[in-house]
N, CA, C and O atoms as a CHARMM CRD file, in Angstrom:
* protein
*
  352
    1    1 MET  N     69.42700 224.97100  -1.49700 PROA 1      0.00000
    2    1 MET  CA    68.55800 225.22500  -0.41100 PROA 1      0.00000
    3    1 MET  C     67.32400 224.62000  -0.43800 PROA 1      0.00000
    4    1 MET  O     66.73700 224.36500   0.61300 PROA 1      0.00000
    5    2 GLN  N     66.80100 224.32700  -1.65700 PROA 2      0.00000
    6    2 GLN  CA    65.39500 223.44700  -1.63300 PROA 2      0.00000
    7    2 GLN  C     66.00700 222.16500  -1.23300 PROA 2      0.00000
    8    2 GLN  O     65.34100 221.61700  -0.35500 PROA 2      0.00000
    9    3 ASN  N     66.76500 221.69200  -1.49100 PROA 3      0.00000
   10    3 ASN  CA    67.35400 220.23800  -1.11900 PROA 3      0.00000
   11    3 ASN  C     67.55300 219.99100   0.21000 PROA 3      0.00000
   12    3 ASN  O     67.23800 218.89700   0.68000 PROA 3      0.00000
   13    4 LEU  N     68.01900 220.83000   0.86000 PROA 4      0.00000
   14    4 LEU  CA    68.06300 220.90100   2.29500 PROA 4      0.00000
   15    4 LEU  C     66.87700 221.23400   3.14600 PROA 4      0.00000
   16    4 LEU  O     66.80000 220.75800   4.27900 PROA 4      0.00000
   17    5 GLN  N     66.12300 221.87300   2.76000 PROA 5      0.00000
   18    5 GLN  CA    64.68600 221.69600   3.08200 PROA 5      0.00000
   19    5 GLN  C     63.91400 220.28800   2.92400 PROA 5      0.00000
   20    5 GLN  O     63.07200 219.84700   3.70800 PROA 5      0.00000
   21    6 ALA  N     64.33400 219.73800   1.86000 PROA 6      0.00000
   22    6 ALA  CA    63.61200 218.49400   1.77100 PROA 6      0.00000
   23    6 ALA  C     64.16500 217.34000   2.86800 PROA 6      0.00000
   24    6 ALA  O     63.56600 216.53500   3.58100 PROA 6      0.00000
   25    7 PHE  N     65.57300 217.63700   2.66800 PROA 7      0.00000
   26    7 PHE  CA    66.13000 216.49800   3.88100 PROA 7      0.00000
   27    7 PHE  C     65.89100 216.95800   5.22000 PROA 7      0.00000
   28    7 PHE  O     65.83300 216.03900   6.03700 PROA 7      0.00000
   29    8 LEU  N     65.73100 218.14800   5.69500 PROA 8      0.00000
   30    8 LEU  CA    65.66400 218.38500   7.08100 PROA 8      0.00000
   31    8 LEU  C     64.80800 217.27600   7.90500 PROA 8      0.00000
   32    8 LEU  O     65.29900 216.58500   8.79800 PROA 8      0.00000
   33    9 PRO  N     63.31400 217.20100   7.42800 PROA 9      0.00000
   34    9 PRO  CA    62.62200 216.18300   8.40100 PROA 9      0.00000
   35    9 PRO  C     63.53100 214.57300   8.54500 PROA 9      0.00000
   36    9 PRO  O     63.53800 213.81200   9.51200 PROA 9      0.00000
   37   10 PHE  N     64.06700 214.46400   7.54900 PROA 10     0.00000
   38   10 PHE  CA    64.76100 213.16300   7.66400 PROA 10     0.00000
   39   10 PHE  C     65.86800 213.29100   8.47200 PROA 10     0.00000
   40   10 PHE  O     66.18100 212.28100   9.10200 PROA 10     0.00000
   41   11 ILE  N     66.46500 214.17400   8.59800 PROA 11     0.00000
   42   11 ILE  CA    67.64900 214.78600   9.45000 PROA 11     0.00000
   43   11 ILE  C     67.24400 214.68800  11.08800 PROA 11     0.00000
   44   11 ILE  O     67.80800 214.04000  11.96900 PROA 11     0.00000
   45   12 LEU  N     66.36300 215.34100  11.15100 PROA 12     0.00000
   46   12 LEU  CA    65.68500 215.77500  12.40100 PROA 12     0.00000
   47   12 LEU  C     65.21800 214.27300  13.00600 PROA 12     0.00000
   48   12 LEU  O     65.44600 213.99600  14.18400 PROA 12     0.00000
   49   13 LEU  N     64.59800 213.40100  12.17000 PROA 13     0.00000
   50   13 LEU  CA    63.82400 211.98500  12.67500 PROA 13     0.00000
   51   13 LEU  C     65.14900 211.34700  13.07800 PROA 13     0.00000
   52   13 LEU  O     65.24400 210.92800  14.23200 PROA 13     0.00000
   53   14 PHE  N     66.10400 211.24000  12.30500 PROA 14     0.00000
   54   14 PHE  CA    67.43400 210.45800  12.66200 PROA 14     0.00000
   55   14 PHE  C     68.31000 210.70000  13.99800 PROA 14     0.00000
   56   14 PHE  O     68.83000 209.90900  14.78400 PROA 14     0.00000
   57   15 ALA  N     68.26100 212.26800  13.93300 PROA 15     0.00000
   58   15 ALA  CA    68.77000 212.86900  15.48600 PROA 15     0.00000
   59   15 ALA  C     67.77100 212.43400  16.55000 PROA 15     0.00000
   60   15 ALA  O     68.21800 212.10200  17.64800 PROA 15     0.00000
   61   16 PHE  N     66.47900 212.40400  16.32800 PROA 16     0.00000
   62   16 PHE  CA    65.63600 211.84600  17.25600 PROA 16     0.00000
   63   16 PHE  C     65.83500 210.30300  17.73400 PROA 16     0.00000
   64   16 PHE  O     65.88900 209.93300  18.90700 PROA 16     0.00000
   65   17 MET  N     65.90500 209.70700  16.89400 PROA 17     0.00000
   66   17 MET  CA    66.25800 208.34400  16.82800 PROA 17     0.00000
   67   17 MET  C     67.33900 207.80100  17.45300 PROA 17     0.00000
   68   17 MET  O     67.32100 206.72200  18.04500 PROA 17     0.00000
   69   18 TRP  N     68.57600 208.74400  17.30000 PROA 18     0.00000
   70   18 TRP  CA    69.70400 208.38100  17.89300 PROA 18     0.00000
   71   18 TRP  C     69.63400 208.87400  19.11100 PROA 18     0.00000
   72   18 TRP  O     70.03400 208.03000  19.91200 PROA 18     0.00000
   73   19 PHE  N     69.21800 210.12600  19.75700 PROA 19     0.00000
   74   19 PHE  CA    69.17500 210.33600  21.05000 PROA 19     0.00000
   75   19 PHE  C     68.39100 209.59800  21.90600 PROA 19     0.00000
   76   19 PHE  O     68.66700 209.38800  23.08700 PROA 19     0.00000
   77   20 LEU  N     67.06300 209.06000  21.11100 PROA 20     0.00000
   78   20 LEU  CA    66.15500 208.44200  22.24300 PROA 20     0.00000
   79   20 LEU  C     66.31600 206.94200  22.13400 PROA 20     0.00000
   80   20 LEU  O     66.14700 206.33100  23.18900 PROA 20     0.00000
   81   21 ILE  N     66.60200 206.25400  21.09000 PROA 21     0.00000
   82   21 ILE  CA    66.42000 204.87500  20.96700 PROA 21     0.00000
   83   21 ILE  C     68.14800 204.19100  21.02200 PROA 21     0.00000
   84   21 ILE  O     68.60500 203.48600  21.92100 PROA 21     0.00000
   85   22 ILE  N     68.85800 204.65800  19.78300 PROA 22     0.00000
   86   22 ILE  CA    70.18000 203.96100  19.67800 PROA 22     0.00000
   87   22 ILE  C     71.31000 204.02100  20.73900 PROA 22     0.00000
   88   22 ILE  O     71.98300 203.07000  21.13700 PROA 22     0.00000
   89   23 ARG  N     71.39100 205.31700  21.12100 PROA 23     0.00000
   90   23 ARG  CA    72.19500 205.67800  21.94100 PROA 23     0.00000
   91   23 ARG  C     72.22400 204.94400  23.47600 PROA 23     0.00000
   92   23 ARG  O     73.04300 204.19100  24.00300 PROA 23     0.00000
   93   24 PRO  N     71.23700 205.39200  23.83100 PROA 24     0.00000
   94   24 PRO  CA    70.85400 204.63500  25.21700 PROA 24     0.00000
   95   24 PRO  C     70.88200 202.96800  25.20600 PROA 24     0.00000
   96   24 PRO  O     71.29700 202.33900  26.17900 PROA 24     0.00000
   97   25 GLN  N     70.49400 202.46000  24.24700 PROA 25     0.00000
   98   25 GLN  CA    70.55100 201.00300  23.86600 PROA 25     0.00000
   99   25 GLN  C     72.00300 200.79900  23.74800 PROA 25     0.00000
  100   25 GLN  O     72.41400 199.81300  24.35900 PROA 25     0.00000
  101   26 GLN  N     72.83900 201.45900  23.14000 PROA 26     0.00000
  102   26 GLN  CA    74.17600 201.08000  23.05300 PROA 26     0.00000
  103   26 GLN  C     74.77400 201.32100  24.61000 PROA 26     0.00000
  104   26 GLN  O     75.49000 200.42300  25.05300 PROA 26     0.00000
  105   27 GLN  N     74.58500 202.16200  25.21700 PROA 27     0.00000
  106   27 GLN  CA    75.02000 202.23100  26.66800 PROA 27     0.00000
  107   27 GLN  C     74.74600 201.13200  27.48100 PROA 27     0.00000
  108   27 GLN  O     75.59500 200.57300  28.17600 PROA 27     0.00000
  109   28 GLN  N     73.45800 200.78700  27.39700 PROA 28     0.00000
  110   28 GLN  CA    72.93700 199.61600  28.12400 PROA 28     0.00000
  111   28 GLN  C     73.71700 198.17800  27.67300 PROA 28     0.00000
  112   28 GLN  O     73.92000 197.30400  28.51600 PROA 28     0.00000
  113   29 GLN  N     74.03800 198.05700  26.58900 PROA 29     0.00000
  114   29 GLN  CA    74.91100 196.95000  26.11500 PROA 29     0.00000
  115   29 GLN  C     76.18000 197.15300  26.59800 PROA 29     0.00000
  116   29 GLN  O     76.76200 196.14200  26.99000 PROA 29     0.00000
  117   30 LYS  N     76.83700 198.35300  26.68000 PROA 30     0.00000
  118   30 LYS  CA    78.09800 198.41700  27.17900 PROA 30     0.00000
  119   30 LYS  C     78.02400 198.03500  28.63800 PROA 30     0.00000
  120   30 LYS  O     78.98700 197.43100  29.11000 PROA 30     0.00000
  121   31 LYS  N     77.21800 198.25600  29.23500 PROA 31     0.00000
  122   31 LYS  CA    77.32600 198.17300  30.97400 PROA 31     0.00000
  123   31 LYS  C     76.94200 196.63700  30.96400 PROA 31     0.00000
  124   31 LYS  O     77.63300 195.88200  31.64700 PROA 31     0.00000
  125   32 ARG  N     75.89000 196.13200  30.23800 PROA 32     0.00000
  126   32 ARG  CA    75.89600 194.40600  30.44000 PROA 32     0.00000
  127   32 ARG  C     77.25500 193.83400  30.06700 PROA 32     0.00000
  128   32 ARG  O     77.74700 193.05800  30.88600 PROA 32     0.00000
  129   33 GLN  N     77.96200 194.10800  28.91400 PROA 33     0.00000
  130   33 GLN  CA    79.18400 193.56400  28.49200 PROA 33     0.00000
  131   33 GLN  C     80.21600 193.52500  29.80400 PROA 33     0.00000
  132   33 GLN  O     80.88300 192.54900  30.14600 PROA 33     0.00000
  133   34 LYS  N     80.18100 194.75800  30.41800 PROA 34     0.00000
  134   34 LYS  CA    81.07500 195.15300  31.69200 PROA 34     0.00000
  135   34 LYS  C     80.52200 194.09000  32.65800 PROA 34     0.00000
  136   34 LYS  O     81.38000 193.31200  33.07500 PROA 34     0.00000
  137   35 MET  N     79.24400 193.89100  33.11000 PROA 35     0.00000
  138   35 MET  CA    78.68700 193.19500  34.07700 PROA 35     0.00000
  139   35 MET  C     79.47800 191.57300  33.73200 PROA 35     0.00000
  140   35 MET  O     80.18700 190.89500  34.47500 PROA 35     0.00000
  141   36 LEU  N     79.14000 191.37800  32.67500 PROA 36     0.00000
  142   36 LEU  CA    79.47600 189.81800  32.24300 PROA 36     0.00000
  143   36 LEU  C     80.94200 189.67000  32.51800 PROA 36     0.00000
  144   36 LEU  O     81.40500 188.74400  33.18300 PROA 36     0.00000
  145   37 SER  N     81.73300 190.74300  31.90800 PROA 37     0.00000
  146   37 SER  CA    83.08400 190.31000  31.95000 PROA 37     0.00000
  147   37 SER  C     83.65200 190.29900  33.43300 PROA 37     0.00000
  148   37 SER  O     84.65000 189.58800  33.54900 PROA 37     0.00000
  149   38 GLU  N     83.25900 190.89000  34.50700 PROA 38     0.00000
  150   38 GLU  CA    83.58600 191.33200  35.72500 PROA 38     0.00000
  151   38 GLU  C     82.88200 190.15700  36.69400 PROA 38     0.00000
  152   38 GLU  O     82.82600 190.39400  37.90100 PROA 38     0.00000
  153   39 LEU  N     82.33700 188.87200  36.17100 PROA 39     0.00000
  154   39 LEU  CA    81.69100 187.89800  37.09700 PROA 39     0.00000
  155   39 LEU  C     82.89400 187.38000  37.81200 PROA 39     0.00000
  156   39 LEU  O     84.06200 187.41300  37.42300 PROA 39     0.00000
  157   40 LYS  N     82.42500 186.90800  38.89200 PROA 40     0.00000
  158   40 LYS  CA    83.61800 186.42200  40.10100 PROA 40     0.00000
  159   40 LYS  C     82.87300 185.29600  40.78800 PROA 40     0.00000
  160   40 LYS  O     81.65700 185.29300  40.98300 PROA 40     0.00000
  161   41 LYS  N     83.82500 184.22400  41.17700 PROA 41     0.00000
  162   41 LYS  CA    83.34800 182.98800  42.01300 PROA 41     0.00000
  163   41 LYS  C     82.89100 183.58100  43.15600 PROA 41     0.00000
  164   41 LYS  O     83.51100 184.43500  43.79000 PROA 41     0.00000
  165   42 GLY  N     81.63800 183.06600  43.47300 PROA 42     0.00000
  166   42 GLY  CA    80.96600 183.49500  44.74800 PROA 42     0.00000
  167   42 GLY  C     80.01200 184.22600  44.76000 PROA 42     0.00000
  168   42 GLY  O     79.30500 184.33800  45.76200 PROA 42     0.00000
  169   43 GLU  N     79.77400 184.93600  43.54100 PROA 43     0.00000
  170   43 GLU  CA    78.72900 185.96600  43.39300 PROA 43     0.00000
  171   43 GLU  C     77.32100 185.30500  43.03600 PROA 43     0.00000
  172   43 GLU  O     77.24700 184.38300  42.22300 PROA 43     0.00000
  173   44 LYS  N     76.19100 185.84200  43.70500 PROA 44     0.00000
  174   44 LYS  CA    74.65300 185.45000  43.45200 PROA 44     0.00000
  175   44 LYS  C     74.38000 185.88300  42.05400 PROA 44     0.00000
  176   44 LYS  O     74.78800 186.98400  41.68500 PROA 44     0.00000
  177   45 VAL  N     73.82600 185.22700  41.37500 PROA 45     0.00000
  178   45 VAL  CA    73.21000 185.70200  40.10700 PROA 45     0.00000
  179   45 VAL  C     71.64100 185.00900  39.72700 PROA 45     0.00000
  180   45 VAL  O     71.04200 184.09900  40.30000 PROA 45     0.00000
  181   46 VAL  N     71.34300 185.64100  38.80400 PROA 46     0.00000
  182   46 VAL  CA    70.34800 185.10400  38.18400 PROA 46     0.00000
  183   46 VAL  C     70.05500 185.13100  36.70000 PROA 46     0.00000
  184   46 VAL  O     69.90100 186.18100  36.07800 PROA 46     0.00000
  185   47 THR  N     69.97900 183.79900  36.10900 PROA 47     0.00000
  186   47 THR  CA    70.02100 183.48600  34.99200 PROA 47     0.00000
  187   47 THR  C     68.82500 184.43600  34.09800 PROA 47     0.00000
  188   47 THR  O     67.87600 185.01100  34.63000 PROA 47     0.00000
  189   48 VAL  N     69.05700 184.43300  33.00900 PROA 48     0.00000
  190   48 VAL  CA    68.05300 185.08600  31.91000 PROA 48     0.00000
  191   48 VAL  C     66.60700 184.06700  32.05300 PROA 48     0.00000
  192   48 VAL  O     65.59500 184.73800  31.84700 PROA 48     0.00000
  193   49 GLY  N     66.36300 182.82700  32.31300 PROA 49     0.00000
  194   49 GLY  CA    65.70700 181.82300  32.71700 PROA 49     0.00000
  195   49 GLY  C     65.03800 181.93400  33.83600 PROA 49     0.00000
  196   49 GLY  O     64.00600 181.29300  34.03700 PROA 49     0.00000
  197   50 GLY  N     65.62600 182.88200  34.81300 PROA 50     0.00000
  198   50 GLY  CA    64.96800 182.98800  36.20300 PROA 50     0.00000
  199   50 GLY  C     65.69300 182.13500  37.30300 PROA 50     0.00000
  200   50 GLY  O     65.30000 182.22800  38.46600 PROA 50     0.00000
  201   51 ILE  N     66.74800 181.29900  36.97500 PROA 51     0.00000
  202   51 ILE  CA    67.25000 180.49700  37.91400 PROA 51     0.00000
  203   51 ILE  C     68.35000 181.40400  38.71300 PROA 51     0.00000
  204   51 ILE  O     69.23800 182.07000  38.18100 PROA 51     0.00000
  205   52 HSD  N     68.11500 181.29200  39.97200 PROA 52     0.00000
  206   52 HSD  CA    68.93700 181.78200  41.07100 PROA 52     0.00000
  207   52 HSD  C     69.98200 180.75600  41.52900 PROA 52     0.00000
  208   52 HSD  O     69.70300 179.62500  41.92900 PROA 52     0.00000
  209   53 GLY  N     71.27300 181.29500  41.42200 PROA 53     0.00000
  210   53 GLY  CA    72.29400 180.39100  41.96800 PROA 53     0.00000
  211   53 GLY  C     73.73600 180.98900  42.28000 PROA 53     0.00000
  212   53 GLY  O     74.00100 182.07000  41.75400 PROA 53     0.00000
  213   54 THR  N     74.55300 180.46900  42.97200 PROA 54     0.00000
  214   54 THR  CA    75.91500 181.27300  43.22500 PROA 54     0.00000
  215   54 THR  C     77.09400 180.58500  42.34400 PROA 54     0.00000
  216   54 THR  O     77.10800 179.36200  42.48800 PROA 54     0.00000
  217   55 ILE  N     77.87300 180.98300  41.65300 PROA 55     0.00000
  218   55 ILE  CA    78.95700 180.81500  40.79100 PROA 55     0.00000
  219   55 ILE  C     80.05300 179.96100  41.80300 PROA 55     0.00000
  220   55 ILE  O     80.46300 180.40900  42.87400 PROA 55     0.00000
  221   56 THR  N     80.34200 178.94900  41.36000 PROA 56     0.00000
  222   56 THR  CA    81.22000 178.21400  42.09000 PROA 56     0.00000
  223   56 THR  C     82.63100 177.94900  40.99200 PROA 56     0.00000
  224   56 THR  O     83.73300 177.54700  41.36700 PROA 56     0.00000
  225   57 GLU  N     82.37700 178.17600  40.06600 PROA 57     0.00000
  226   57 GLU  CA    83.55300 177.93100  38.97300 PROA 57     0.00000
  227   57 GLU  C     83.42500 178.61600  37.90400 PROA 57     0.00000
  228   57 GLU  O     82.29400 178.68600  37.42300 PROA 57     0.00000
  229   58 ILE  N     84.46300 179.26000  37.28100 PROA 58     0.00000
  230   58 ILE  CA    84.46700 180.02100  35.91900 PROA 58     0.00000
  231   58 ILE  C     85.53800 179.45000  34.95100 PROA 58     0.00000
  232   58 ILE  O     86.73500 179.61800  35.18100 PROA 58     0.00000
  233   59 LYS  N     85.08300 178.76700  33.85500 PROA 59     0.00000
  234   59 LYS  CA    86.23900 178.32200  32.99000 PROA 59     0.00000
  235   59 LYS  C     85.92400 178.91800  31.40100 PROA 59     0.00000
  236   59 LYS  O     85.23900 178.24900  30.62700 PROA 59     0.00000
  237   60 GLY  N     86.42900 180.08500  31.05500 PROA 60     0.00000
  238   60 GLY  CA    85.97200 180.95500  29.95600 PROA 60     0.00000
  239   60 GLY  C     84.89800 181.40300  29.92100 PROA 60     0.00000
  240   60 GLY  O     84.58800 182.30200  30.70200 PROA 60     0.00000
  241   61 ASP  N     83.95200 180.86600  28.93300 PROA 61     0.00000
  242   61 ASP  CA    82.43100 181.47200  29.01000 PROA 61     0.00000
  243   61 ASP  C     81.67000 180.57600  29.77900 PROA 61     0.00000
  244   61 ASP  O     80.56000 181.01700  30.07700 PROA 61     0.00000
  245   62 VAL  N     81.94200 179.41900  30.20000 PROA 62     0.00000
  246   62 VAL  CA    81.27500 178.60700  31.11600 PROA 62     0.00000
  247   62 VAL  C     81.26600 178.76200  32.76300 PROA 62     0.00000
  248   62 VAL  O     82.25100 178.72000  33.50000 PROA 62     0.00000
  249   63 LEU  N     80.03800 178.93000  33.09500 PROA 63     0.00000
  250   63 LEU  CA    79.98400 178.85200  34.59200 PROA 63     0.00000
  251   63 LEU  C     79.52500 178.05800  34.97300 PROA 63     0.00000
  252   63 LEU  O     78.77800 177.47100  34.19000 PROA 63     0.00000
  253   64 THR  N     79.63100 177.56300  36.22800 PROA 64     0.00000
  254   64 THR  CA    79.16000 176.21300  36.96300 PROA 64     0.00000
  255   64 THR  C     78.12500 177.39800  38.27000 PROA 64     0.00000
  256   64 THR  O     78.54900 178.39000  38.86200 PROA 64     0.00000
  257   65 LEU  N     77.14500 176.95600  38.31400 PROA 65     0.00000
  258   65 LEU  CA    76.01400 177.71900  39.21300 PROA 65     0.00000
  259   65 LEU  C     75.73600 176.52000  40.13900 PROA 65     0.00000
  260   65 LEU  O     75.42000 175.41900  39.68700 PROA 65     0.00000
  261   66 ARG  N     75.88200 176.81300  41.61900 PROA 66     0.00000
  262   66 ARG  CA    75.23600 176.13300  42.62800 PROA 66     0.00000
  263   66 ARG  C     73.67600 176.71500  42.83900 PROA 66     0.00000
  264   66 ARG  O     73.35700 177.84600  43.20800 PROA 66     0.00000
  265   67 ILE  N     72.90800 175.72200  42.52900 PROA 67     0.00000
  266   67 ILE  CA    71.32500 176.12400  42.62000 PROA 67     0.00000
  267   67 ILE  C     70.61300 175.49800  43.89000 PROA 67     0.00000
  268   67 ILE  O     69.54800 175.94300  44.32000 PROA 67     0.00000
  269   68 ALA  N     71.26100 174.47300  44.43200 PROA 68     0.00000
  270   68 ALA  CA    70.68400 173.71500  45.68300 PROA 68     0.00000
  271   68 ALA  C     71.78500 173.03700  46.43000 PROA 68     0.00000
  272   68 ALA  O     72.87900 172.91500  45.88000 PROA 68     0.00000
  273   69 ASP  N     71.64500 172.72000  47.27900 PROA 69     0.00000
  274   69 ASP  CA    72.64500 171.49400  48.19100 PROA 69     0.00000
  275   69 ASP  C     73.10000 170.56200  47.22500 PROA 69     0.00000
  276   69 ASP  O     72.13900 169.94100  46.77000 PROA 69     0.00000
  277   70 LYS  N     74.26900 170.19000  46.69200 PROA 70     0.00000
  278   70 LYS  CA    74.95200 169.24300  45.73500 PROA 70     0.00000
  279   70 LYS  C     74.24400 169.39000  44.22700 PROA 70     0.00000
  280   70 LYS  O     74.42900 168.50000  43.39600 PROA 70     0.00000
  281   71 VAL  N     73.56700 170.35400  43.97100 PROA 71     0.00000
  282   71 VAL  CA    73.20400 170.75600  42.67200 PROA 71     0.00000
  283   71 VAL  C     73.69100 171.93400  41.97400 PROA 71     0.00000
  284   71 VAL  O     73.59200 173.12000  42.28600 PROA 71     0.00000
  285   72 GLU  N     74.38200 171.23000  40.70200 PROA 72     0.00000
  286   72 GLU  CA    75.32300 172.51000  40.09000 PROA 72     0.00000
  287   72 GLU  C     74.93600 172.26900  38.77900 PROA 72     0.00000
  288   72 GLU  O     74.71900 171.19100  38.22400 PROA 72     0.00000
  289   73 ILE  N     74.87900 173.32900  38.37900 PROA 73     0.00000
  290   73 ILE  CA    74.58900 173.40700  36.52300 PROA 73     0.00000
  291   73 ILE  C     75.89400 174.22600  35.83400 PROA 73     0.00000
  292   73 ILE  O     76.76700 174.88500  36.40000 PROA 73     0.00000
  293   74 ASN  N     75.71200 173.95800  34.49800 PROA 74     0.00000
  294   74 ASN  CA    76.69600 174.55400  33.95800 PROA 74     0.00000
  295   74 ASN  C     75.99400 175.78500  32.84500 PROA 74     0.00000
  296   74 ASN  O     75.21500 175.29800  32.02500 PROA 74     0.00000
  297   75 ILE  N     76.14800 176.89700  32.77900 PROA 75     0.00000
  298   75 ILE  CA    75.54800 177.73300  31.93900 PROA 75     0.00000
  299   75 ILE  C     76.39700 178.64500  31.22100 PROA 75     0.00000
  300   75 ILE  O     77.44100 178.84600  31.84200 PROA 75     0.00000
  301   76 ASN  N     76.30600 179.34300  29.99800 PROA 76     0.00000
  302   76 ASN  CA    76.99200 180.22300  29.44900 PROA 76     0.00000
  303   76 ASN  C     77.03800 181.23200  30.09700 PROA 76     0.00000
  304   76 ASN  O     76.08700 181.61400  30.77800 PROA 76     0.00000
  305   77 ARG  N     78.33100 181.95100  29.99100 PROA 77     0.00000
  306   77 ARG  CA    78.18100 183.29300  30.64200 PROA 77     0.00000
  307   77 ARG  C     77.29000 184.39100  30.17100 PROA 77     0.00000
  308   77 ARG  O     76.96000 185.27600  30.96100 PROA 77     0.00000
  309   78 ALA  N     76.80500 184.39400  28.70900 PROA 78     0.00000
  310   78 ALA  CA    75.98300 185.20200  28.19900 PROA 78     0.00000
  311   78 ALA  C     74.36000 184.95500  28.95900 PROA 78     0.00000
  312   78 ALA  O     73.52400 185.84300  28.79400 PROA 78     0.00000
  313   79 GLY  N     74.04900 183.88500  29.66400 PROA 79     0.00000
  314   79 GLY  CA    72.80500 183.61700  30.22100 PROA 79     0.00000
  315   79 GLY  C     72.56500 184.11300  31.41200 PROA 79     0.00000
  316   79 GLY  O     71.49700 183.99900  32.01500 PROA 79     0.00000
  317   80 VAL  N     73.72400 184.78600  31.86800 PROA 80     0.00000
  318   80 VAL  CA    73.53700 185.40500  33.26800 PROA 80     0.00000
  319   80 VAL  C     72.51500 186.79900  33.07700 PROA 80     0.00000
  320   80 VAL  O     72.80800 187.63100  32.21900 PROA 80     0.00000
  321   81 GLY  N     71.61900 186.92800  33.71900 PROA 81     0.00000
  322   81 GLY  CA    70.75100 188.14100  33.54600 PROA 81     0.00000
  323   81 GLY  C     70.83900 189.38300  34.52400 PROA 81     0.00000
  324   81 GLY  O     70.41100 190.50200  34.24100 PROA 81     0.00000
  325   82 TYR  N     71.56800 188.96600  35.93600 PROA 82     0.00000
  326   82 TYR  CA    71.96900 190.12800  36.72600 PROA 82     0.00000
  327   82 TYR  C     72.51700 189.62800  37.62900 PROA 82     0.00000
  328   82 TYR  O     72.40600 188.40700  37.73200 PROA 82     0.00000
  329   83 VAL  N     73.28700 190.34000  38.59100 PROA 83     0.00000
  330   83 VAL  CA    74.18400 189.84800  39.61700 PROA 83     0.00000
  331   83 VAL  C     73.51600 190.49500  41.09600 PROA 83     0.00000
  332   83 VAL  O     73.51900 191.71700  41.24600 PROA 83     0.00000
  333   84 LEU  N     72.97300 189.62800  42.12000 PROA 84     0.00000
  334   84 LEU  CA    72.50600 189.72400  43.21100 PROA 84     0.00000
  335   84 LEU  C     73.48600 190.57500  44.17300 PROA 84     0.00000
  336   84 LEU  O     73.28800 191.69400  44.64500 PROA 84     0.00000
  337   85 GLY  N     74.57400 189.74300  44.32500 PROA 85     0.00000
  338   85 GLY  CA    75.49300 190.02000  45.14700 PROA 85     0.00000
  339   85 GLY  C     76.42000 188.93700  45.56700 PROA 85     0.00000
  340   85 GLY  O     76.24300 187.82700  45.06500 PROA 85     0.00000
  341   86 LYS  N     77.41900 189.11400  46.44900 PROA 86     0.00000
  342   86 LYS  CA    78.42500 188.34200  46.69800 PROA 86     0.00000
  343   86 LYS  C     78.23200 187.63700  48.03800 PROA 86     0.00000
  344   86 LYS  O     77.92400 188.30500  49.02600 PROA 86     0.00000
  345   87 SER  N     78.41400 186.21200  48.12000 PROA 87     0.00000
  346   87 SER  CA    78.20200 185.64400  49.15700 PROA 87     0.00000
  347   87 SER  C     79.44700 185.75600  50.46100 PROA 87     0.00000
  348   87 SER  O     80.62600 186.06500  50.28800 PROA 87     0.00000
  349   88 GLU  N     78.92400 185.48200  51.48600 PROA 88     0.00000
  350   88 GLU  CA    80.04600 185.95300  52.57800 PROA 88     0.00000
  351   88 GLU  C     80.75700 184.67200  52.81100 PROA 88     0.00000
  352   88 GLU  O     81.70100 184.62500  53.60000 PROA 88     0.00000
């Protein structure tokens, strides 16, 4: 009984950390992985560096973004920060 009382604060601290820090971070990571796996040609994205562009081609983990007329760059799929929407 004495040992349980000694470890109770550590158990409560771990539970607190799990529900407020670790679990939400895991859910956010799953959401990001899903977003990256569902990228499609024609979607407007913003890179983690802040570059806005439209996906023109996807080859594995390399995306080609059109960032201006006749200006295209290649980026890694993980470099996409978020999706703005689809072009018409």
